[in-house]
Backbone bond lengths (Angstrom), bond angles and torsions (degrees), N, CA, C in turn:
res aa  C-N    CA-C-N  psi(-1)  N-CA   C-N-CA  omega(-1)  CA-C   N-CA-C  phi
1 M - - - 1.472 - - 1.527 110.80 -
2 S 1.309 115.66 144.26 1.457 118.66 178.62 1.525 109.77 -78.70
3 E 1.338 115.17 161.04 1.468 119.23 -178.08 1.524 111.30 -63.13
4 K 1.340 116.15 -37.30 1.465 119.47 -178.41 1.519 111.02 -61.78
5 V 1.329 116.14 -40.52 1.464 119.87 179.17 1.520 109.48 -63.95
6 L 1.337 116.44 -43.50 1.461 120.19 179.38 1.521 110.43 -62.20
7 E 1.336 116.36 -43.94 1.464 119.73 179.98 1.523 110.48 -59.85
8 K 1.325 115.71 -42.98 1.460 119.93 -179.18 1.525 110.29 -61.40
9 E 1.346 116.10 -43.82 1.463 119.68 179.68 1.524 110.81 -63.82
10 L 1.337 116.38 -40.70 1.459 119.55 179.49 1.523 110.36 -63.17
11 E 1.330 116.38 -40.94 1.462 119.79 179.22 1.523 110.30 -63.01
12 E 1.330 116.21 -42.07 1.461 119.57 179.47 1.520 110.33 -63.59
13 E 1.328 116.81 -40.83 1.464 120.11 178.51 1.526 110.12 -64.64
14 A 1.331 116.19 -38.18 1.460 120.24 179.66 1.528 109.59 -63.92
15 D 1.337 116.13 -41.74 1.461 119.78 178.07 1.522 110.16 -60.31
16 L 1.318 116.34 -42.68 1.462 120.45 179.92 1.520 110.43 -64.89
17 S 1.322 117.19 -40.38 1.462 119.68 -177.17 1.527 110.43 -69.38
18 D 1.339 117.28 -27.99 1.460 119.54 176.62 1.527 109.58 -63.78
19 E 1.326 115.68 -34.69 1.459 119.72 -178.21 1.523 112.08 -78.84
20 S 1.333 117.03 -25.24 1.465 119.31 -178.43 1.524 109.47 -69.89
21 E 1.320 116.11 151.61 1.461 120.06 -173.35 1.520 113.38 -72.54
22 S 1.337 117.17 -36.57 1.460 118.36 -178.13 1.511 111.28 -130.66
23 E 1.323 115.85 151.88 1.457 120.12 179.71 1.526 110.79 -83.27
24 L 1.329 116.56 -0.12 1.460 120.17 178.30 1.520 110.84 -72.21
25 E 1.333 116.23 -8.38 1.458 120.26 179.20 1.525 111.20 -82.81
26 L 1.331 116.35 5.38 1.464 120.20 177.62 1.519 109.58 -56.81
27 E 1.324 115.40 147.77 1.462 118.81 177.80 1.527 108.77 -66.64
28 P 1.327 117.01 146.63 1.472 121.59 -178.68 1.520 113.30 -50.59
29 V 1.324 117.18 -37.58 1.471 119.82 -178.83 1.523 110.25 -63.31
30 L 1.320 116.22 -45.00 1.460 119.61 179.64 1.520 109.85 -63.54
31 R 1.334 116.22 -40.56 1.459 119.97 179.74 1.530 110.35 -62.27
32 E 1.350 115.55 -40.70 1.468 119.78 178.92 1.518 110.18 -61.89
33 R 1.333 116.58 -42.54 1.464 120.18 -179.91 1.520 110.07 -62.27
34 L 1.330 116.75 -42.78 1.464 119.94 179.10 1.520 110.40 -62.47
35 D 1.337 116.51 -43.41 1.466 120.67 178.93 1.520 110.26 -59.47
36 L 1.340 116.97 -46.07 1.460 120.88 -179.32 1.520 110.34 -62.28
37 R 1.327 116.53 -40.30 1.460 119.82 -179.53 1.527 109.68 -64.23
38 C 1.333 116.28 -42.29 1.468 120.39 178.63 1.523 110.51 -62.69
39 L 1.326 116.77 -42.98 1.464 120.50 179.40 1.521 110.22 -62.88
40 D 1.334 117.15 -40.54 1.463 120.41 178.47 1.522 109.91 -60.90
41 M 1.325 116.73 -44.48 1.465 120.38 -179.09 1.521 110.32 -64.06
42 L 1.330 117.19 -42.18 1.462 120.59 178.28 1.519 110.31 -61.82
43 A 1.321 117.12 -42.98 1.464 121.28 179.88 1.525 110.00 -61.50
44 M 1.317 116.96 -41.10 1.464 120.25 179.96 1.524 110.02 -65.61
45 Q 1.324 117.15 -39.85 1.465 120.44 178.63 1.520 110.37 -63.17
46 E 1.325 116.95 -41.79 1.466 121.32 179.51 1.524 110.26 -61.77
47 Q 1.323 117.09 -41.25 1.459 121.07 -179.52 1.523 110.33 -63.63
48 K 1.316 117.12 -37.23 1.465 120.33 -179.41 1.523 110.78 -66.57
49 K 1.327 117.22 -33.90 1.468 121.02 -178.89 1.522 111.48 -66.15
50 I 1.326 116.09 -37.18 1.464 119.91 -174.69 1.525 111.45 -73.63
């Protein structure tokens, strides 16, 4: 698939998620990515403290 097609699909999904009542309906993969990003940020904060 081309990047433009992927972008279009992502935009459509974003539009749908805006209409959904809660963001907990995120797909597990997206949730995992968010968790990993949060863990990375926490790890960076810990390193700054030391």
